C-alpha positions in Angstrom: -0.2 0.2 -0.1 0.7 3.6 -0.5 1.0 4.4 2.7 3.7 1.5 3.5 5.9 3.1 1.1 6.8 6.2 2.5 8.4 5.8 5.7 10.5 2.7 3.6 11.4 5.2 1.5 12.5 7.5 3.7 14.3 5.2 5.8 16.2 4.5 2.7 17.1 7.8 2.0 18.7 8.5 5.7 20.8 5.3 5.5 21.7 6.4 2.5 22.3 10.3 2.8 23.2 11.0 5.9 26.5 9.9 6.9 27.7 8.3 10.1 28.9 10.8 12.5 31.0 9.0 15.4 34.1 7.9 14.5 34.9 4.3 13.4 37.6 3.8 16.3 35.0 4.9 19.0 32.4 2.6 17.2 34.5 0.2 17.5 35.3 0.4 20.8 32.0 1.0 21.7 30.4 -2.1 24.6 27.1 -1.7 26.1 24.5 -3.9 27.8 23.0 -6.5 24.9 18.9 -4.4 24.4 17.9 -8.1 25.3 19.4 -7.5 29.2 18.4 -3.6 29.1 14.6 -4.9 28.4 14.8 -7.6 30.8 16.0 -5.0 33.8 13.4 -3.0 32.8 10.5 -5.4 32.4 11.5 -6.5 36.2 11.1 -3.1 37.8 8.5 -3.0 39.8 8.3 0.7 39.8 8.0 0.2 36.0 4.9 -1.7 35.6 3.3 -0.5 38.3 3.3 3.2 36.5 2.7 1.3 33.5 -0.5 0.4 34.6 -1.8 4.2 35.7 -0.6 5.2 32.5 -2.6 2.2 30.8 -5.5 3.1 32.6 -6.1 6.4 32.3 -5.6 6.5 29.0 -8.0 3.6 29.0 -10.2 5.5 30.7 -9.7 8.7 28.1 -10.7 6.5 25.3 -14.1 5.2 27.0 -15.3 8.9 27.3 -14.1 9.7 23.9 -16.2 6.7 22.5 -19.2 6.7 25.4 -19.3 11.0 25.3 -21.8 11.2 22.2 -24.4 9.0 23.7 -24.1 10.3 27.3 -23.7 14.2 25.6 -26.3 14.2 23.6 -28.7 10.6 25.0 -28.4 11.4 28.7 -28.3 14.7 28.7 -30.5 15.8 25.4 -27.3 17.9 23.6 -27.8 18.8 20.4 -25.1 18.1 18.1 -23.5 21.2 18.2 -23.8 21.1 21.3 -21.9 18.3 22.5 -19.0 19.1 19.8 -18.9 22.3 21.9 -18.8 20.2 25.1 -16.3 17.8 23.9 -14.4 21.0 22.9 -13.7 22.2 26.2 -13.0 19.2 27.9 -10.5 18.8 24.8 -9.2 22.2 25.6 -9.2 21.1 29.3 -7.3 17.8 28.9 -4.5 19.7 26.8 -4.4 22.8 29.4 -3.8 19.9 31.8 -1.5 18.3 29.7 0.7 21.4 29.3 0.8 22.5 32.9 1.8 19.1 33.8 4.2 18.5 31.3 6.1 22.0 33.1 4.7 21.1 36.4 7.2 17.5 36.6 10.2 19.5 36.5 9.4 21.3 40.1 7.3 19.1 41.7 8.0 15.6 42.4 6.1 13.4 39.6 4.9 11.0 42.4 3.0 13.5 43.6 1.3 14.9 40.9 0.2 10.8 39.7 -1.3 10.7 43.3 -3.8 13.9 42.9 -4.1 13.1 39.4 -5.7 9.9 40.5 -7.7 11.2 43.3 -9.3 13.9 41.2 -9.8 11.0 38.6 -11.5 8.3 41.4 -13.6 11.7 43.5 -14.8 13.1 40.0 -15.8 9.2 39.1 -17.1 8.8 42.6 -19.2 12.0 42.7 -21.0 10.8 39.1 -22.1 8.1 40.5 -23.3 9.4 43.4 -24.7 12.1 40.7 -26.5 9.2 38.6 -28.2 7.5 41.6 -29.7 10.4 42.9 -31.0 11.8 39.9 -29.5 15.1 39.8 -30.0 17.8 36.8 -28.0 17.0 33.8 -25.6 19.6 33.7 -23.6 18.2 36.4 -23.2 16.0 35.3 -20.9 17.7 32.3 -19.3 19.4 35.4 -18.0 16.1 37.1 -17.0 14.6 33.5 -15.2 17.7 33.4 -12.9 17.2 36.3 -12.6 13.4 35.6 -11.1 13.9 31.8 -8.8 16.8 33.7 -7.5 13.9 35.9 -6.0 12.4 32.8 -3.4 14.7 32.9 -1.9 12.1 35.1 -0.1 10.6 31.9 2.1 13.6 31.2 3.6 12.7 35.0 3.2 8.6 34.8 5.4 8.8 31.3 8.1 11.0 33.3 8.3 8.5 35.9 8.2 5.8 33.1 10.8 7.3 32.1 13.1 7.5 35.0 12.2 4.2 35.6 13.2 2.6 32.8 16.9 4.9 32.6 17.5 3.3 36.5 16.7 0.0 35.2 18.8 -0.4 32.5 21.1 1.8 33.8 21.1 4.9 31.4 21.5 8.4 32.3 19.1 11.2 30.9 20.8 13.5 29.2 
């Protein structure tokens, strides 16, 4: 297919056009941990798996929101297509904004604290939404709880920083 030709062509162009910058003498002396050993070391790390689970579950929650939001906003809350688009856009902007803020915060605040806070926001927002549904609260309150839950998805930015550090630590690699 056409979509697979471009990456292959690019790879060939890079391999033939971009010269090797490391001197041959240095390349010959290079010794490193074999890739499989490094991967095994990372995969045996408890910290890596715990944060991978947080990252994956947060991502799954976001995918569930994306898949179910038309039904919830239009079918349950009664929004029109345009109103749904606006609500989805507001949540998307909140998600992007929160992710941008968190990606800056991980440089100043321990990412573990950020993950803990973001997971707490996700759990509290989800619990709030369940309570609102059970007590038959007005529909607009659902949207507020959903938007807070979506903002909690910023946990992925902090979890990514932790995963990167955990992988580096497990592989005994220093970040630049």
